C-alpha positions as CSV (number, residue, x, y, z in Angstrom):
1,X,17.4,-11.1,11.1
2,X,17.3,-9.7,7.3
3,X,15.0,-6.7,6.8
4,X,11.8,-8.2,5.0
5,X,10.9,-6.9,1.8
6,X,7.0,-6.3,2.0
7,X,6.7,-5.2,-1.6
8,X,5.6,-8.5,-2.9
9,X,3.5,-11.7,-2.2
10,X,6.6,-13.8,-2.3
11,X,7.5,-12.4,0.7
12,X,5.4,-15.2,2.5
13,X,6.2,-17.4,-0.1
14,X,9.3,-20.0,1.7
15,X,7.6,-19.8,4.7
16,X,3.8,-20.1,3.7
17,X,3.5,-21.3,0.3
18,X,-0.4,-21.5,0.7
19,X,-1.0,-17.8,2.0
20,X,1.3,-16.7,-0.8
21,X,-1.2,-18.3,-3.4
22,X,-4.3,-16.8,-1.7
23,X,-2.6,-13.6,-2.5
24,X,-1.8,-14.1,-6.1
25,X,-5.4,-16.1,-6.8
26,X,-8.2,-14.8,-5.9
27,X,-6.8,-11.6,-4.6
28,X,-4.9,-10.1,-7.5
29,X,-6.9,-12.4,-9.9
30,X,-10.4,-11.6,-9.4
31,X,-10.7,-9.0,-6.7
32,X,-7.9,-6.4,-8.3
33,X,-9.3,-7.0,-11.7
34,X,-13.1,-6.5,-10.7
35,X,-14.3,-3.8,-13.3
36,X,-16.7,-2.6,-10.2
37,X,-14.2,-0.5,-8.3
38,X,-11.2,1.1,-10.6
39,X,-7.7,0.2,-9.8
40,X,-7.1,3.5,-8.8
41,X,-9.8,3.9,-6.6
42,X,-9.5,0.3,-5.4
43,X,-5.7,1.6,-4.7
44,X,-6.7,4.5,-2.5
45,X,-8.9,2.4,-0.5
46,X,-6.4,-0.3,0.2
47,X,-3.9,2.8,1.1
48,X,-6.0,4.0,3.6
49,X,-7.2,0.9,5.0
50,X,-3.1,0.0,5.6
51,X,-2.9,3.7,7.3
52,X,-6.0,2.8,9.7
53,X,-4.5,-0.5,10.8
54,X,-1.3,0.8,11.2
55,X,-0.1,-1.3,8.5
56,X,2.9,0.6,7.8
57,X,5.7,-1.9,6.5
58,X,3.5,-2.9,3.1
59,X,2.4,0.8,2.4
60,X,5.6,1.9,0.6
61,X,4.8,-1.1,-2.4
62,X,0.9,0.1,-2.2
63,X,2.0,3.8,-2.6
64,X,3.9,3.1,-5.8
65,X,1.4,1.0,-7.2
66,X,-1.2,3.6,-6.3
67,X,0.6,6.2,-8.7
68,X,1.1,3.9,-10.9
69,X,-2.9,3.0,-11.2
70,X,-3.4,7.1,-11.5
71,X,-3.5,8.6,-8.1
72,X,-1.1,12.0,-7.4
73,X,1.2,12.4,-4.9
74,X,-0.9,15.7,-3.8
75,X,-4.4,13.1,-3.7
76,X,-1.9,10.7,-1.4
77,X,-0.7,13.4,0.7
78,X,-4.2,15.0,0.9
79,X,-5.6,11.6,1.7
80,X,-3.1,10.7,4.5
81,X,-4.1,14.6,5.9
82,X,-7.5,13.6,5.7
83,X,-6.9,10.1,7.9
84,X,-5.5,11.5,10.5
85,X,-9.0,12.6,11.9
86,X,-10.0,9.1,11.4
87,X,-6.9,6.8,11.6
88,X,-4.9,9.0,14.1
89,X,-2.3,11.5,14.0
90,X,0.0,8.8,14.8
91,X,-0.9,6.9,12.1
92,X,-1.1,9.5,9.7
93,X,2.7,11.0,10.3
94,X,3.7,7.1,10.2
95,X,2.3,7.0,6.6
96,X,3.6,10.4,5.3
97,X,7.0,9.7,6.5
98,X,6.8,6.4,5.0
99,X,5.4,7.7,1.4
100,X,8.6,10.7,1.9
101,X,11.1,7.5,2.1
102,X,9.7,5.5,-0.4
103,X,9.3,8.6,-3.1
104,X,13.0,9.9,-2.3
105,X,13.8,6.4,-2.9
106,X,12.5,6.4,-6.3
107,X,14.1,9.7,-7.1
108,X,17.4,8.5,-6.1
109,X,16.9,5.6,-8.5
């Protein structure tokens, strides 16, 4: 089995093209562009949900997107620590490890 790249909705395109279409339209075109919530805040909410629901495979892409949307690594670390009390320590520890790996990969590039 090949490793799965969760950094893009295109990861689902070959097996479920309609699912990938739903991610691109309306999620990216309407939901993420809605001015009622800033991209920075939307990223923070999304990252918190991924951590709380134990969707660690999708975290690296969203952590990087969060940085691109204005979050800092310090804010992400604080959010992960805060979530330990609400989502559980195992979820926060996993998120911390995924964040460390994601940002270590970025530094190696």
